[in-house]
C-alpha positions in Angstrom: -20.9 11.5 -15.3 -18.9 15.0 -14.5 -21.5 17.8 -14.4 -21.6 21.3 -16.4 -23.2 24.9 -16.1 -20.5 26.6 -14.4 -19.7 29.9 -14.8 -16.3 29.7 -16.5 -15.5 33.5 -15.1 -15.5 33.0 -11.7 -12.8 32.3 -9.3 -11.0 29.6 -9.7 -12.4 28.6 -5.6 -15.6 28.8 -6.7 -15.5 26.8 -10.3 -13.4 24.1 -8.0 -16.2 23.1 -4.9 -19.4 23.6 -8.1 -17.8 20.8 -9.5 -17.1 19.2 -6.4 -20.6 19.4 -5.3 -21.9 17.3 -8.2 -18.6 14.8 -8.7 -17.1 14.2 -5.1 -16.8 10.7 -4.9 -18.7 9.1 -2.8 -15.8 7.8 -0.3 -17.0 6.6 4.3 -14.6 8.7 5.5 -16.6 11.8 4.4 -19.8 9.3 6.0 -18.1 11.3 9.2 -16.7 14.2 10.8 -15.2 11.9 13.6 -11.5 13.0 13.8 -10.6 9.7 14.7 -12.0 8.6 11.7 -10.9 11.4 9.4 -7.4 10.9 11.0 -7.3 7.3 10.4 -8.2 7.7 7.2 -5.7 9.8 6.6 -2.9 8.2 7.3 -4.1 5.4 5.5 -4.1 6.8 2.4 -0.3 8.2 2.6 1.2 6.2 -0.2 -2.3 4.1 -0.4 -4.5 4.1 -3.4 -8.3 5.2 -1.9 -9.2 1.4 -3.6 -6.5 -0.4 -1.3 -7.3 1.6 1.5 -11.2 1.7 2.1 -11.6 -2.2 3.0 -9.1 -1.9 5.8 -10.5 1.1 6.6 -13.8 -0.6 7.0 -12.1 -3.3 8.9 -10.0 -1.4 11.1 -12.3 0.8 13.2 -14.6 -2.1 13.2 -11.7 -3.7 15.4 -10.7 0.1 16.7 -14.2 1.9 16.8 -13.0 4.6 19.4 -9.4 6.9 19.6 -9.3 4.5 23.3 -9.5 1.1 22.1 -6.4 1.7 19.7 -5.0 3.4 22.2 -5.5 0.7 24.8 -4.9 -1.9 22.5 -0.9 -4.1 22.3 1.0 -3.0 19.1 0.5 -6.5 18.1 -3.1 -6.5 17.1 -2.7 -2.8 15.2 0.1 -4.4 13.4 -2.1 -7.6 12.4 -4.8 -4.7 11.4 -3.1 -3.8 9.3 -1.0 -5.9 7.5 -0.8 -6.3 3.7 -1.3 -2.2 4.0 2.2 -1.7 4.0 4.4 1.1 5.4 4.1 -0.4 8.8 5.5 3.1 10.3 2.8 4.9 9.5 0.7 1.6 11.8 3.2 1.8 14.8 3.1 5.9 14.8 -0.8 5.9 14.4 -0.5 3.7 18.0 1.9 5.5 19.5 -0.3 8.5 18.6 -2.7 6.9 20.3 -1.6 6.9 23.5 -0.6 10.1 24.3 -3.8 11.5 23.3 -4.8 9.5 25.5 -3.0 10.2 28.4 -2.3 14.4 27.1 -5.5 14.9 25.4 -8.5 13.8 27.1 -8.7 10.5 24.2 -9.6 12.8 21.1 -8.3 14.6 18.9 -6.0 17.7 19.8 -8.2 20.8 17.3 -4.8 22.8 17.9 -1.6 23.1 15.4 0.8 22.4 16.8 -0.2 20.3 19.2 -1.0 17.6 16.1 2.5 18.2 15.2 3.8 17.3 18.1 2.5 14.1 17.3 4.2 10.8 15.9 2.9 11.0 12.5 1.8 13.9 11.8 2.9 15.8 9.6 2.1 19.7 8.2 -0.3 17.8 5.5 -2.5 15.4 7.7 -2.5 18.4 10.7 -4.4 20.1 8.0 -6.9 17.8 6.9 -7.5 16.5 10.0 -8.2 20.5 11.0 -10.0 21.8 7.9 -12.0 18.5 7.5 -12.9 17.7 11.1 -12.9 21.1 13.1 -13.7 23.2 9.8 -10.4 25.2 10.6 -9.2 27.2 7.3 -6.1 25.4 6.6 -4.6 24.3 3.8 -3.6 20.4 3.0 -1.0 19.8 0.1 -0.7 15.6 -0.5 0.9 15.1 -3.8 -2.2 15.4 -5.5 -2.5 19.4 -4.6 1.3 19.5 -5.5 0.8 18.0 -8.9 -2.6 20.3 -9.6 -1.3 23.6 -7.9 1.9 23.4 -9.8 0.3 22.8 -13.6 -3.0 25.3 -12.3 -0.1 28.0 -12.1 2.6 26.4 -14.3 5.5 26.3 -11.5 8.4 24.1 -13.7 10.4 24.9 -11.0 11.6 20.6 -9.1 8.9 19.7 -7.5 10.7 18.0 -4.5 12.9 21.1 -4.4 12.4 23.3 -0.8 11.6 26.6 -2.2 8.9 24.7 -4.1 7.5 23.4 -1.9 7.2 26.5 0.2 5.8 28.1 -3.0 3.4 25.4 -3.1 2.2 25.8 0.2 1.3 29.6 0.2 -0.7 29.7 -3.3 -2.8 26.3 -1.6 -3.1 29.2 1.4 -4.4 32.0 -0.7 -6.3 29.7 -2.8 -8.5 28.1 0.7 -12.5 29.4 0.6 -12.8 30.7 3.7 -15.5 28.6 5.5 -15.0 25.7 3.3 -10.9 24.7 3.3 -11.8 20.9 3.9 -14.0 20.7 0.9 -11.7 22.3 -0.9 -8.8 19.9 0.3 -11.0 17.2 -0.5 -12.0 18.8 -4.2 -7.4 19.7 -5.4 -7.3 15.7 -3.9 -10.6 14.8 -6.2 -9.3 16.0 -9.1 -5.3 15.4 -9.2 -7.1 11.7 -8.6 -9.8 10.8 -11.2 -8.6 14.5 -13.8 -5.4 16.1 -13.2 -3.7 12.8 -13.0 0.1 11.9 -13.4 0.1 10.7 -17.0 -1.9 12.2 -19.6 -4.2 14.9 -17.9 -8.1 14.5 -19.0 -7.8 18.5 -19.7 -10.9 19.1 -21.7 -12.9 17.6 -18.1 -11.8 19.8 -16.1 -13.4 22.3 -14.7 -10.3 24.2 -14.1 -8.9 24.7 -17.3 -10.0 28.2 -18.4 -7.5 29.0 -15.8 -4.8 26.5 -15.9 -1.5 27.9 -17.0 0.3 25.0 -17.7 -2.9 24.1 -20.3 -2.6 27.2 -22.0 1.2 27.0 -22.4 1.0 23.1 -23.2 3.2 21.5 -20.6 0.9 20.2 -18.3 2.2 16.8 -19.1 5.5 17.8 -18.3 4.7 19.3 -15.3 5.3 18.7 -12.2 8.5 19.1 -12.8 10.1 15.7 -10.7 14.6 15.1 -10.7 16.2 12.9 -12.7 15.2 9.3 -11.4 17.5 6.9 -9.4 18.4 3.3 -10.2 16.6 1.1 -7.4 19.4 -0.4 -5.4 18.8 -4.0 -5.5 20.0 -6.5 -2.9 20.7 -10.9 -3.0 18.5 -11.7 1.0 19.1 -15.0 2.8 16.3 -15.9 4.5 15.7 -19.6 7.1 12.4 -21.6 7.3 14.3 -23.4 10.5 12.9 -26.2 11.5 12.8 -27.0 15.7 13.7 -30.5 14.7 13.4 -33.0 11.8 10.2 -33.5 11.9 9.4 -29.7 11.2 6.2 -29.8 13.1 7.6 -26.4 14.3 9.3 -23.0 12.8 11.8 -20.3 14.4 9.7 -16.1 13.2 11.5 -13.4 14.8 10.2 -10.4 15.4 11.7 -7.1 14.2 12.9 -4.3 16.2 10.4 -1.5 16.9 12.4 0.9 15.3 13.5 1.2 10.9 11.4 -0.8 8.1 8.7 -3.4 8.3 9.1 -2.7 12.4 7.4 -5.0 15.1 6.5 -7.3 12.5 7.3 -10.7 12.2 9.3 -12.5 9.9 11.4 -15.7 8.7 15.2 -14.9 10.0 17.8 -13.4 7.5 19.1 -11.2 6.0 21.9 -9.3 3.2 24.4 -11.4 1.5 27.7 -9.2 2.1 29.9 -9.5 -0.9 32.1 -12.8 -1.0 30.1 -14.8 0.5 27.2 -17.5 -0.5 23.8 -17.4 0.6 24.1 -20.7 2.9 26.7 -18.7 4.8 25.0 -15.2 4.7 22.3 -17.6 6.4 24.3 -18.8 9.4 26.0 -15.4 10.0 22.9 -14.0 10.3 21.6 -16.1 11.6 23.9 -16.4 14.2 24.1 -12.6 14.6 20.3 -12.2 15.4 19.6 -15.1 17.3 23.0 -16.7 18.2 21.8 -19.5 16.6 23.5 -22.3 14.7 21.8 -23.9 12.2 22.8 -26.6 9.2 21.2 -25.4 5.1 19.0 -27.5 4.0 17.5 -27.5 0.4 16.0 -23.9 -1.4 12.4 -23.7 -1.1 11.0 -20.6 -3.1 13.0 -17.7 -4.3 10.3 -14.2 -3.8 10.9 -11.0 -5.8 9.9 -7.9 -4.1 10.1 -4.1 -4.6 9.9 -1.9 -1.7 9.9 1.8 -1.6 13.8 3.3 -2.5 15.2 -0.8 -2.9 14.4 -4.2 -4.6 14.8 -7.5 -3.4 15.7 -11.6 -4.6 14.8 -13.6 -1.3 16.4 -16.7 -1.1 13.9 -18.6 1.6 15.9 -21.9 2.5 14.8 -25.1 4.6 17.1 -25.1 7.9 17.2 -27.1 10.8 18.3 -25.6 14.6 21.3 -27.2 16.0 22.2 -26.7 19.6 21.1 -24.3 22.4 17.8 -22.3 22.2 17.8 -18.9 20.4 18.4 -15.7 22.2 17.0 -12.1 21.2 20.9 -10.1 20.0 18.9 -8.5 17.1 15.4 -9.2 17.2 12.4 -8.4 19.7 11.5 -11.6 20.3 11.3 -14.8 18.9 8.8 -18.0 18.6 9.1 -21.6 17.4 5.5 -21.9 15.4 3.7 -24.4 13.8 2.4 -24.1 9.7 -1.7 -23.5 11.8 -0.3 -20.5 14.3 1.1 -18.7 10.9 -2.1 -16.4 10.8 -1.9 -14.9 14.9 1.3 -13.0 14.0 1.6 -9.6 11.1 4.3 -10.7 8.5 5.4 -8.7 5.5 4.0 -9.2 2.0 7.2 -10.2 1.5 7.3 -13.1 4.0 3.6 -14.1 3.0 5.2 -15.5 -0.4 7.2 -17.6 2.1 4.0 -18.9 3.9 2.0 -19.8 1.0 5.5 -21.4 -0.6 4.9 -23.4 2.8 1.2 -23.8 2.5 1.4 -25.1 -1.0 3.6 -27.5 0.5 2.0 -28.7 2.8 -1.4 -29.6 0.8 -2.7 -33.0 0.4 -1.1 -35.1 -2.1 1.7 -32.3 -2.3 5.1 -33.1 -3.9 7.8 -32.8 -0.9 10.6 -35.1 -2.3 12.7 -32.2 -0.9 11.2 -32.4 2.4 12.2 -35.8 2.8 15.3 -35.2 2.2 15.9 -33.0 4.3 14.3 -35.5 7.2 16.3 -37.9 6.3 19.9 -36.5 6.6 21.9 -36.1 8.9 22.3 -32.1 10.0 26.3 -32.2 9.6 25.9 -33.1 5.8 23.6 -30.3 4.9 25.6 -27.4 3.2 27.9 -27.7 5.7 
């Protein structure tokens, strides 16, 4: 419950810190000043809700309790611990930065801004958060919540993503910092943006900064921050294959994506985007040949998965397939394996691929009807969709 009683004529920092001292959220990463733990939390919280990140944070620190433990772990183990949290580039950068810290900074998170910014995955916000919260340095940490709060507090009507606007908000954040309590100020702004100065229908009557908020005085708080016009989200048709090693359907093929790019390092049911003029089975055969130099026979449709990423959406059509001829080759993948359904828990898959796994598990459940599977096993290779 919000507590009042503060002097509304006091400076903004004093008002906000008084509110934060009474109402700050109790979060596990706020119970420590360990720079490693704070760094992990900040990486996890990037583009992720607190309620989602919290159990991952606790499990991750149990699995990798120290920076050296993370640095020494194989990347596959880190990705597995991150599985389901999304934005896997964060996990890859976290691991790479930990190895750099182990090699170049004595196994500790550096307390120097330039040194932090030189590490993979640590930008201006993350560096400011680590240095202010863990090391007590007077630096701002301007995340999405802070940008929203500042744009309303100072009635910044320019488009929020513009470079000039970003510089203005960074300057205002730095000028607003209370010396000696920058870490608390940064977390207070985050909490205010997460609980009161929310994107839609901000709770202005409960806000400790209402009397100082220019947007509130002008009645424009719900129009800020000003966003650029939204573009249509691209949508792609994708074909993927559960490629069985033999008609007995005991083992199927999984491929590991190359470490760069979206979902890098994760395992998947191989496939790719449909091109103009080709059918989904044609798309799948082409993709498997290009990625794995493997000929396949495409069978019945197993499941259709709808999935949204940050900047695009996919409809993934997944087919039962049968490998033909030679073993796969790693042409455009990092690795590949033949595995059984009982082994899928050993590999880190994306959320979309987990939906395929769920379909396989449902079909394999005792008593499940699987007439398509029987037809598949009984078919001659040359007669399955060409």
